[in-house]
SENUDREN-911574 format. One record per residue: x, y, z of N, C-alpha, C, O in turn; residue in one letter. Coordinates in steps of 0.1 Angstrom, whole numbers, plus 5000, padded with zeros to 4 digits. Layout:
N
XYZXYZXYZXYZA...
***
This chain:
515
807167703629807567813638808567903631809567863625M808268033633809168133627810368163635810268163648A811468183629812668213637812868363638812268433630N813668413648813868553648814468603635815168533628P814268733633814668793620816268783619816868793630D816768753607818268743606818968873610818568983607P820068853616820868963620822268953614822868843614V822769063608824069053601825169043611824969063623S826369003606827468983615827869113622828569103633Q827569223616827969353622827069403632827369493639T825869333634824869383644825469363658826169263660E825269453666825769453680824769383689823869453694D824869253691823969183699824469183714825569133717L823569223722823869223737823569083742824269033751V822469023737821968903742821568803731820868853721L821968683732821468573723820968453732821768403740E819768413730819268293737818768193725817868233718M819368083724819167983713818667853718819267783727R817467813714816967683717816767653731816967543736G816267753739816067743753814867643756813767663751I815167553765814067453769813967453784815067443791R812767453789812567443803811267363806810167403801K811367263814810167183817809967183832810867173840E808667193836808267173850807367043850806967003839F807066993861806266873861804966893854804066973858P804766823843803566823835803466943825802466953818G804467033825804367153817805667183810806767173817V805667203797806867253790806667403789805967453781V807467473797807267623798807967693786807467783780A809167643782809867693771810267583762810967483766N809867583749810067473740810967523728810467573718D812267513730813267553719813067703716812967733704E813067783726812767933723814068003719815167973725V813968083709815168163705814768313706813668353703S815668393712815368533715816668613715817768563720F816668733710817968813710817568963712816469013709E818569033716818469183719819669253714820769213716V819469363707820469443702820769563712819969593721R821969613711822369723720821569843718821369883706R820969903728820270023727818770013722818170113718G818269893721816969873716815969833728816369783738E814669863725813569813734812969703727812369713716V813169583732812669463726811469403734811669363746H810269403729809169353736808969203735809169153724A808769143746808469003747806968983750806569013761L806268943740804768943740804268803740804768713734L803168783748802568653748801468643758801268733766G800568533756799468513765800068483779801168463781E799068493789799468443803799868293802799068213796N800968263807801468123807802168083794802467973792G802468183785803168153773804668123775805268073766A805168153786806568123789807468243790808768233790G806968363790807768493790808568503803809768513802K807868493814808568513827809568403829810668423835S809268273825810168163827811468193819812568163824T811368233807812468263799813368373805814668353805L812768473811813568583817814168533830815268573834M813468443837813968393850815168303847816168293855N815168243836816368163832817568263829818668233833I817268363821818368463818818868523831820068553832L818068543841818468613853819068523864819368563875Y819168393860819768293869818868233880819368173889G817568263879816668203889816268063885815867993894L816268023872815967893868817167843860817867923853Y817467713860818467653852817667593839816767523841K818167623827817467573815817767423814818867373818P816867353808817167203805817867183792818367073788D817967293784818667283771818867423765818167513769G819767443755819867563748821167643753821867593761G821367753747822667833749822267973751821368033744E822968043760822868183762824168253760825168203765I824168363753825368443751825068593755824068643751R825968643762825868793766827168863760828268823764V826868953752827969023745828968933738830168943738N828268823732829068733724829668613731830168523725G829668623745830268513752829268423759828268463764K829568293758828568193764828568213779829668233785P827368203785827268223799826268113805825468063797V826368083817825467993824825368043839826268023847S824268113842824168173855823468083865822468013861F824068073877823467983887822768063898822068013906S822868203896822168283906821968423900822568453890S821068503906820768633902822068723903822368813895A822868693914824068773916825068763904825668853900R825168643898825968623886825468693874826168753866E824068703873823468773862823768923863824068993854A823668973876823869113879825369153876825569253870I826269063879827669083876827969093862828969153857Q827069023853827269033839826569143833826469163820A825969233841825369353836823869343833823269423825G823169243839821769223836820969263849821369213860I819969343848819069383859817669343856817269343844G816869313866815569273864814669343874814869343886M813569393869812469463877811269363877810569363866V810969293888809969203888808569273888808469383893H807569193884806169253885805769283899805169393901Q806169203908805869233922807169273929808069193930H807269393933808469453937809069393950808369333958F810369403951811069333962811869443970813069443970M811069523977811669633985811369614000810369544003L812169674009811969664023811269794028811869894028I809969784031809169914034809769994045809670124044P810369944055810870024067812170084064812770164073V812770064053814070124049813870234039812770244033M814770334038814670444029814970394015815370284012T814570484006814870463991816370433989816670333983V817170513994818670493992819170363999819970293993A818670334011819070214017818670084009819469994008E817470094003817069983995817969963982818269853978N818270083976819070073964820470023966820969943958I821170063977822570023979822669893987823769843990V821569833991821569714000822469603994822269563983L823369564002824269453997825569503992826569433992G825569623987826869683982826969833987827169923979I826769844000826669984006828070054006829069994009E828070184002829270264004829570284019828570294027P830770284023831070294037832170394040832970434032S832070444053833170524058833670444070833170444081K834870384068835370294078834470174079834170094070G833870154092832970034094831470084093830569994095F831270204090829870264090829370284076830070314067L828070274075827370314062827570454059827270544068L827970494047828070634042826770674037826470674025D825870714046824470744042824370864032823670864022E825170964035825171084026825771044012825271094002S826770964012827270923999826270833991826170853979G825570753998824570663992823470753986823070733974A822970853994821870943989822371023977821571053968E823671073978824171153967824271073954823871123943Q824670943955824770863943823370833937823270833925R822470813946821070793941820470913934819770903924V820771033940820371153934820971173920820271213910R822271143918822871153905822271063895821971103884E821970933899821270843890819870893886819470883875L819170943896817770993894817771103884816971103875S818671193885818771303876819171263862818671313852Q820071173862820671123849819571063840819471083828Q818670983846817670913839816170963841815270893836Y816071073848814671123850813871033859812571033857G814470973868813770883878813570963891814270933901L812671053891812371143903811971063915810871003914A812771063925812370993938813271053949814471083946V812671063961813471123972814271013979813670913984D815571023978816470913984816270893999816470784004P815770994006815570984021814270934025813970914037G813270924015811970884019811870734022812570654017A811070694032810770554035809970494023809070564018L810370374020809570304009808170294012807270294003V807770274025806370264029805570384026804370384026S806270504024805570624022805470674008804970784005D805970593998806070633984804970563976804470463981I804670613964803670553956804170423949805370403949T803270353943803670233935804570263924805570203921V804270373917805070423906806470453910807470423903G806570513922807970553927808670423932809870413930Q807970323937808570203941809270133928810370083929E808570143917809170083905810370163901811370103896Q810370293902811670373899812770323908813970323904R812470293921813470253930814070123925815270103926V813270033921813669903915814569923903815669853902E814270013894815070043883816370103887817470063882I816370193897817570253902818470153908819670153907L817870053915818669943921819469873910820669843912K818869843899819569773888820669863882821769813879A820369993880821270083874822470103883823670113879L822270103896823270123906824270003906825470023909Y823769893902824569773901825269753888825869653885R825069853879825769853866825069783855825669733846G823769773855822969703845823069773832822769893831A823369703821823269753807822069693800821669753790D821669573805820469513799819469503810819669433820L818269563808817269573819816069503815815469523804L815569403823814369333821813269393829813369403841I812169433822810969493829809869393827809369373816L809469323838808469223837807069283840806769313852D806269283830804869343832804969483839804269493849E805769573834806069693842804869783845804869863854P803769783836802669873838801469803845800469873846T801669683849800469613855799969673867798769673870A800869743875800369803887800369953887800270023897V800570013875800670153873799370223868798570153861L799170343872798070423866798470463852799670453849T797570503844797870553830798970663830799870663822P798870753840799870863841801170813844802170853838Q801270713854802570653857803170573846804370573844E802270513838802770433826803470533816804470503810A802770643814803370743805804770793810805670803802T804870813823806170853828807170743827808370773824E806770623828807670503827808270503813809470473811L807370523803807870523789808870633786809870613779F808770753793809770853792811070813798812170843792Q810970743809812170693815812870583806814070583805I812070493800812670393791813370463780814470413776I812770563774813470633763814770703767815770703760R814770753780815970813785817070703787818270723783S816670583792817670473793818170433779819370403778L817270423770817670383756818670483750819570443743Q818370613752819270713747820670703753821670743746A820770643765822070623771822770493767823770463773D822170423758822670303753822270173760822770063757G821370183770820870073777819969993767819270043759K819869863769818969773762817869733772818069703783S816569723767815469703775814669583769814369583758I814369483778813469373775812169413782812069423794I811169433774809869483779808869363778808269343767F808569293789807669183789806269233792805969303801I805369203783803969253784802969173776803369083769T801769203777800669143769799769253763798769223757H800169383766799369493762799869543748800969593747K798969523739799369553725799669703722800569733715L798869783728799069933726800369973731801070063725N800869923742802169963748803269913739804269983737E803169793734804169733725804369823713805469853709V803269873707803269953695803870093698804270163689L803770133710804270263714805770273717806470363714E806270163724807570173730808570083723809770113724I808169973717809169873712809769903699809169963690A811069863697811669863684811369733676811169733664D811569623684811169493678810369413688810269443700R809669313683808669243691808869093688808869043677I809069013699809068873698807768813705807468853716T807068733697805868673703806068523706806568443698V805668493719805668353723804268303724803368383728L804068173721802768113723802967973728803567893721R802367943739802467813745803967763745804167643742R804867853749806267813751807067813739808267783740G806567843727807367843715807467993709806568073711K808568013702808768133695807968133682808168053674T807068233681806168233669806768323659806868293647I807268443663807868533653808568643660808268683672E809568703654810168833658810068933646810468893635T809569043649809269143638809469283643809369313655A809869373634809969513637808569573640807569523636P808569683648807269743651806669803639805369793637R807469853629806869913617806069803610806569693607A804869833607803969743600803169653609802169593604G803469643622802669563631801469643635801469763636A800369563637799069623642798669543654799069433657T797669603662797169523673796469393668796669293675E795869403657795169283652796169173648795969053651A797269213642798269113638798969053649799268933650S799269133660799969083672799068993680799468893685L797769033681796868953688796668813681796568713688A796668813668796568683661797768593663797668473665R798968663663800168583666800168523680800668413683A799668603690799668563704798768453706799168353713M797568453701796468363704796368253694795868143697V796768273682796668173671795368183664794968083657G794568283666793268303659792968453659793568533665R791868483651791468623651790868653665790068573671E791168773670790568813684789768933682790169033675V788568933688787769063688788369163698788469133710L788869273693789469373701788369473706788769583711L787069443704786069523709784969433716784969313714R784169493724783169423732781869423724781369523720V781369303721780069293714778969273724778969163731E778069363726776969343735775669413730775769523724K774569353733773269413730772869513740773569543750G771669563738771069663748770769583761770469463761A770969653772770669593785769169583788768469673784S768769473795767369453799767369483814767569393822D767169603817767269653831766069603840764969623836V766469543851765369503861765369583873765569703873G765069513884764969583897766369633902767369583898D766269723912767569773918768069653927767369613936V769269613924769969513933770969573942771269513953L771569683939772469753948771969903949771769973939L771769943961771370083964772270143975772270093986D773070243970773970303979773470453982773170523972V773370483994772870623998773770694007774070644018K774270814003774970904012776170834019776270844031D776970764011777970684017779270764020779770834012L779770744033780970814037781870704042781470624051H783170704038784070594042785470664044785870744037V786070624056787470674059788470564055788170444054L789670614052790770514049791370474062790970514073D792470394061793070344073793770454082794070434094D793970574076794570684084793570774089793870874096R792270744087791170824092790770944083790071034087G791270944071790971044061789771004053789670894048I788771094052787571064044787871054029788371144023E787670934024787970914010786670894001786770923989K785570854007784270854000783370954007783170944019V782871043999782271164005780871184000780571253991R779871114006778471134003778071073990777371143982G778570953987778270893973776870823974776570743983V776070843964774770773962774670723948774870803938S774270603946773970553932773270413933773270353944F772770363922772170233922772670153910773270213901T772670023912772969933901771769833899771369773909V771169823888769969743885770369603881771469583876H769469503882769669373876769769393861769069473855A770769323855770869333840771569453835771369493824G772469523843773269633838774669633844774869583855E775569693837776969713841777069863843776969943834I777469893855777670033859779170053861779769983869V779870133853781270153854781670273863780970383862G782670263871783270373879784570413872785470343872I784570533867785770593860786370693870785670763877A787770693870788370783879789870763879790370643877G790670863881792070843883792370773897791570803906V793270683897793570603909793770693921794370803920D793170653932793370723945792270823948792370903957G791170823940790070913943788870843950787770893949N789170743957788170683966787670543961786770483967G788170503949787670373944787970253954786970183956Q789170243959789470133967788670133980788170023984S788370243986787570253998786170223995785470154003E785670263984784270233980784070083978783170023983L785070023971784969873969784969803982784169703984I785969843991786069764004784769784012784369684019D784169894012782969914019781869824014781069764022A781669814001780669733995780869583998779969513999L782169543999782469404002782569374016782869254020A782269474025782369444040783769444045783969404057G784769494038786069494042786469624049787569634055L785669734048785969864054784669914061783569894055Q784869964072783770014080783070134073783770224068K781770134073781070254068780870354079780370334089V781370484076781270584086779770644086779270674097Q779170654075777870704074777170664061777870634051Q775870644061775170604049774770454049775070384059G774070414038773570274038773970204025774070274014T774170074026774369994014773369874015773269804024I772569864004771469764004771669673991771769723980T771669543993771769453982770469373982770169293991V769669383971768469313969767569333982766969233986D767469453987766569483998767169454012766569484022G768369404012768969364025770069464029771069484021R769969524040770969624045772269554049772269474058D773369584042774669524045775669634050776869614049I775169744054776069854058777069824069778169874069S776669734078777569694088777969544087778369484097E777869484075778069344073779569314073780469394070A779969194078781269144077781469094062780469074055T782669064058782869004045782068874043781468854032P781968794053781168664051779668704050779068634041R779168794057777768834056777468894043776468874037Q778468974037778269034024778168924014777368934005A779068824015778968714005777668634006777068603996L777168614018775968544020774768624015773768564012D774968754015773868844009773768843994772868903988A774768783988774768783973775768873967775668893955G776868913974777868993968778968913963779468823970V779468933951780668873945781668973944781369093942G782968933946784069043946785268993939785968903944H785569043927786869023921787769143925787569253921I788669123935789369233941790469283932790869223922P790869413934791869483926793269423929794069433920E793469363941794769303944794569153946794069113956D794869073935794468933936795268863946794868763952R796568903949797368833958797068863973797168773981Q796668983976796369023990794968993993794668954005R794069003984792568993987791968883980790868843984R792568823970791868723962792268573964791368483963G793468553968793968413969794768393982795368493988L794868273986795868223996796868153988796668043984V798068223986799068173976799568033980799967963971L799668003992800167873997799167763995799567643996E797867793993796867693991796867643977797367713968F796267533974796167473961795067553953794267623959S794967523940793967583932792567533937791667623939I792367413940791067363945790767413958789567443960S791667433967791367503980790967643978790167693985E791667713969791267853967789867863960789167963963N789567773951788167773945787167753956786067813955V787467673967786467643977786567743989785867723999A787367853988787467934000786167984005786067994018L785268023997783968084002782967984007782367994017H782967864000781867774001782267634006781567534004D783467624012783967494016783067424026783167304028Y782267504034781367434044779967414039779167374047A779767434026778367424021778367314010779367284004S777167254007777067153996777467223983777167343982P778067153974778367013974779766983981780166863983P780567083984781867063990781766994004782766924008D780767024011780666964025779166934028778266994022A778966844037777666804041777766734055778666654057R776866774064776866714078778166734085778566654093W778866854082780066884089781266814083782366834088G781066734072782266664065782566744052781666774045W783866764050784366824037784766704028785366614032I784366724015784666614005785666673995785366733986F786966643998788066703989787866663974788266743966P787366543972787166503958786266593950786466623938G785266633957784266733950784966863948784666923937R785766913957786467033955787367023943787467123935M788066913942788966893930788166893917788666953907V787066823916786266823904785766963901785666993889E785367033911784867173909786067253903785767333893H787267243908788367313903788767273889789067363881A788667143886788967103872787967173862788467213852K786767183866785767243857786067393854786067443843R786467463865786767603864788067623856788167723848L789067543859790367543851790067533836790667603829I789167443833788867423818788067543813788367593802K786967583820786067683815786867813813786567893804D787767853823788367983822789867973817790568073818F790267853812791567833806792667883815793567953811D792567833828793667863838794867773835794767653836V795967833830797067753826798167753837798267843845R798967643837800167633845800067533857800867533865G798967453856798867353866797467293867796667323859G797267213877795967143880795467173893795967263900G794467103898793767133910794667133923794467203932P795767053922796667043933797867143932798667143942F797967223922798967323920798867433930797767483932T799867473936799867593945799567713938800067743927R798567793943798167913935799268013933799268083923A800268023942801368103941802268063930803168143925G802167943925802967893914802467933900803167913890G801267993899800668043887801168173883801668253892L801168203870801568343866800468443871799368393874S800768563871799868663876798568663869797468673875G798568653855797368653847796568533850795268543851G797168413852796368293856795768303870794768243872N796468363879795968393892794668473891793668453898Q794768573882793568663880792368583874791268603879Q792668493865791568413859790968323869789768303869K791768273878791268183889790368253898789268203901L790668373902789868453911788568493904787468473910V788668533891787368573884786568443882785268453883A787168333880786368203878785568173891784368143890A786268183902785568153915784368243917783368203921R784668373916783568473919782368463910781268473914E782668453897781568443887780768313889779568313887I781468203892780868073893779868063904778967983905D780068153914779168153926777768213923776868203932R777568263911776268333907775868433917774768423922D776668533919776268643929775068723923774968733911P774268783932773268883927773969013922773569073912K774969053930775669173927777169143926777769093936F777869173915779269143914780069273913779869353904L781069283921782069393921783269343912783869243916I783469403901784569363892785669483893785469573885A786669463902787569573904788869533896789569443900A789269613886790369593878790369443873791369373875Q789269393867789069253865790069193854790369073854P790569283845791469233835792969273837793769253828T793269323849794669353852795469233851795269133858R796569243843797469123841796969023831797668923830G795869043824795368943815795868973801795969093797L796068873793796368893779795168923770794068913776D795368953758794168993749793168883748791968913747V793568763747792568653746791768633758790568613758G792468643770791768623783790868743785789768733791A791268863781790368983782789168963774788068993779I789268923762788168893753787168803760785968823760E787668693766786868593772786168653784784868633786Y786868723793786268773805785268883802784168883809L785568963792784569063788783268993784782169043788H783368893776782168813772781368763784780168763784R782168703794781468653805780768753813779668733818R781368873815780768983822779469023816778469043822L779469033802778269073795777268963796776068983798V777668833796776768723798776168723811774968693813S776968753822776368763835775368873836774368863843E775668983830774669093829773369053823772269073828R773468973812772268933804771468833812770268813810D772168763822771468673830770768733843770268663851E770968863844770268943854771068983866770569023876G772468963864773369013875773469163874773369223864R773669223886774069363887775569373888776169303897A776269443880777669443880778269583881777769683874I779169603891779869733893781269713888782069633894L781569773877782969763871783769883875783470003872L784869853882785869963886787169933878787769833881V787570023870788770003862789470133859788870233857S790770123858791570243854791770243839792270343834L791270143832791370133818790070203812788970143812E790270323808789070403803788370333791787170333790L789170273783788570203771787670083776786670063770E788070013786787269903792785969953798784969903796E786070073805784870133811783870163800782670133801I784370233789783470283778782870163770781770173766L783670053769783169953760782169853767781269793761S782369843780781569743788780369803795779269733796L780469933799779469983808778170023800778170073789S777070013807775770063803775570203808774970293801D776070233820776070363826777470383832778070293836R777970513832779270543837779170653847778570753845I779770623859779870723870781270773871782170683871L781470903872782870953873783070993888782371073893V784170933894784470963908785771053908786771023902L785571163915786671253917786671303931785771353936Y787871283938788071323952786871273960786371343969E786471143958785571083967784071113964783171073971G783871193953782471233950782171193935783071183927R780871163933780471133919780171273913779371353917I780971303902780871433896780271423882780171523875V779771303878779171293865778571153863779071063868G777471153855776871023852776571023837775971123832E776970923829776870923815776470793809776570693816H775970793797775770663790777070633783777970713783T777070513777778370463771778770533759779870513754S777970623753778270693741779070823744779270903735D779370853756780170973760781570963754782070843752V782171073751783471073745784571053756784371083768S785670993752786870983761787271113767787671133779E787171223758787671353763786771403774787271463783E785471393773784571443783784771373796784771433807E784871233795785071153807786471193814786571213826I787471203805788771233810788871363817789571373827G788171463812788171593818787571593832788071653841L786471523833785771513846786571433856786571453868K787271333851788171253860789271333866789671313877M789671443859790671533865790071653872790771753875L788771653874788071763881787671883873787271983878G787671863859787271973850785771983849785071893853G785372083842783972113840783172123853783772123864K781872133852781072153863780872023871780571923865E781172033884780971913892779571913898779072013903K779071793898777771773904777871683916778271563914T777571733928777671643940776671533939775571553935A777071423944776171303945775171323956774271243957A
***
């Protein structure tokens, strides 16, 4: 095991974590991990899903007690029993899943718990003014008076960062900060991070995205299965070298697939119109087909009708006009259960809201669709033992880490939750599979595996609709690419199209062709 790079006595260390150990029942999450951060640096913490990144940071933030090791902040030994104590020591954390109150304003969320007051009353104008000052100082553009329920995901993340800064954070932990962001929002986040760094703040950037690490980090620490593998400067690091350190073997950073053997039409969408929850038309006359044995990619900037299209195909959103046919069966007015029975598989874009029941065990989540059918059930009786054996097989096949069949799904890391959902949907052998953001939150090794599985499913005659905000994923996996802009298909291409041409159409450039 490689130790972190040596630091001279004159180095200004904000954080030192030495020999940190943390065990959960049956799992060693952190095994003598060492990690350090210098003042004013962006230090990336890189590793596979379940490598121990979030556990280490939860220990630092006072959410977990370590079983061994030492933590020093600004050279002084510390032992935090709560997040409040960590905050008082100048540490702030922005979690992957935000912790905001939707019915309150941006300013109210930021000052919650330490509100400025006038006498016995909240000083609302003072709170909003302080939030404006922080926003301007660090380039975190957000309206202090807006309700959190009315702002974008990217703005919600800015609110979380502002909450930490308002409380005096000098060391900021960002846990998978781009997992829920569009590419444009991720670019804006990097600008914000550089602004924070210029002001002397230190940033711990937890991620598994190699390109982001090489763009934003000063140094990189790699964890693998709970151990520190190496700490290295960004200079000289490559995606291939980081992937090898993360996974412990060479990783294919490209998709290897042969030509598709296209069969009959399995999905036929004609003149589809779909409204969102507010009654606004988001899918506007879309028509396309997906054949057996092909992957059709939907490219587009987030918010251009992808979510409503996916929900309509899965029976989750009412179709206003048009038809959806799966293998000759009209499912335009189908319920989600009827869509499943017609042969639709669905890896949803939000694994926690649409993919899992977090309080259920892994085996119960695996059986969500088919608990009443053989082999899980017969003659009205459910056989829990068969559900458990089924879950064991999928845990092994898809390398779901962090627990066994009886582990609560909410106890898994985000990436392992995603692998669990993908395992369940692919294992059902659907005729038509919707893969919506299928690799969101996955590390490079898991992405490699899932990409291979999707290609394998295609080669077995499945029709696959891939919806992803990762343009590289769309280009490498798809046999055909449809570009969605403002609810309409504005282009159809083969996979040899350039990123520039696709990107321009995604933004509404060039000639638009109505579907």
